[in-house]
N, C-alpha and C positions, 0 to 999 in steps of 0.2 A: 552447851549449844554453840556451834561454830557458825560464823557468818562469812566464811570464805566463799569465793566465787568458784563455781564448778568449771571444769574444762569446757563443757557444752556452752556455758554462758560466755566464756572468753572467745570461743570460736565464732560467735555471732558477728555479723557485719556491724559497722558503726551505726549508731542511731542518729537520725537527722533531728536536730533541735530547732533549726531554722533553715529554710531553703527558699530562696528567691533568685531570679536571674542575677548572676554576678556575685552572689553572697551565699555561703553555705556554712553552717555551724553544725558539726557532728560531735559525737562523744569523744572523738580522737583528734580532730583538726578543725581549724578555722580557715576557710578558703574564701578569699575575696580578690576579685579582679585578677585571677590567675596566680596569686601568691598563696602559699600554703604555710600555715603556722601550726605547729604541733601544740596541742592544748597543754601537755605536760611541761612544756618549756616556756609558757606564757606566765609572767608574773607582773605584779605592780600595775594593774589596770587602772587607768585614770581617764576621766572624761574632761573635755575642755570645749571651748568655743573657738572657732577659727577666726582669722582676721576679717575685718570689715571688707565689704566689696570695694575693689579698687576703683571702679567706675564712679561710685558714690563719693569716695574720698577725693578723686580728681575733680569732680563737679563742684564739690564744696570748696576746694582750694582755688580753683579758677574763679568761681563767683566771688569769693572773698578778696582775691587779688584784684579783680576788676573794680569792685566797689572801693577798695582802698586807693586804687589808682585814680578813680574819679574824684575822690575826696582830696587827694594830694594835688591833682591838676586844678581843681577849683580853688584850692588854697593858694597856689602859686600865681594864678591869674588875677586874684583879687576879686573874683566874681562872687565870693561868699557874702559880701556886704550888700550886693544888689539883688540877691535872690529873695523872692517872696517867702512867707512862712510856710505855704503849702509845699514848696520845694524842699525845705528842711524836713518837714514831716515825711515826705516821700523818700528822702535819703535815709532818714531814721528807720523807716519801715523796710527799706531795701537791705539794711544791715541784718535783718532777720531772714533773708533769703537763704544764706548758707545753712542756718540752723534748720530751716524748713526742709532744705534738700537732704540734710543729714537724717532727719527724722523719717522722711518719706523713703529714702534709700535703705535705711535700716529696716523699715517695715516691709518693703517689697523684696529686698534681697538681704535677708538676715545672715549673720555669720553661720557657717556650717558647724554642725555638731561633730566633734572629733573624739575618737577612742584611741588612746595611747597605751602602750604596754612595753614591758621589758621582755625582749626576745633574744635569747642567746647572748645576753650581756649588754645589749644596747637598747636604748629607747627608740621605738618605732611607731609611726603612725599606722595603726592597724586598720582603721575604718573611718570614713568621713561621709556624712550625709546631710542634705538640706532638710530632710523630713524627720521631724522629731519622733514620730511614731515608729518609723522604720529603725531609727537609731536606737530607740528604747528596746524594741524587740530583739535586735541583734545583740545589744549589750546584755540583756537578761539571758538570752540563750547561751552566750559565751560564759556568763557567770555560772549558769547551771552546769555547763560542760566542765568547767574548772572544779566545781564542787564534786561532781561525779568522779573526776580523775583523782582528786584528793582522797576520796573514799575508796580508792583501789579499783576504779573503773566500774563501779556499780551502776551501769546504765540501765540494767534490769534489776528489779528487786530480787533478793535471794529466794523469795517465795515463788517466783515464777518458774523455777526449775522443779519444784516438788509440789505435789497437790497438797491442799490444806488438810491437816490432820488435827482433829480436836484433841485437846489434852484430856487424859483420863482422870 
């Protein structure tokens, strides 16, 4: 029994495994934002998280710098000895503002999900998304397309070309 793909199966158009505006995964190519990657030439797929949001990082850095500046200014003026205990408590709590900003920023604007792969000898960012569900769907479709290409392009099962015949 042979599992070779017939000529009729090879002549069929590529099968869409995932299709949304701007992203398409077929049995032959991965097309995203106008760029086309041939499935047979994609290797070493890796997932990663992108960098943290720049606005959040800047807000944390500026807030921390301002608080440190206030502490240094109060130290040079000698006013630290004349401040009431409530002010020390307020300054201590203010030190947690950058931490709070970092947590809130990470929650509201999390790092993007990234799909990297080797294409024609170089590592390329293939796809990036803020939505975990969409990222998972695209990644799974791409893995299925690569598996089909590795099996000789069996986007359709061999049984689809011939009717079922029971064994005698």
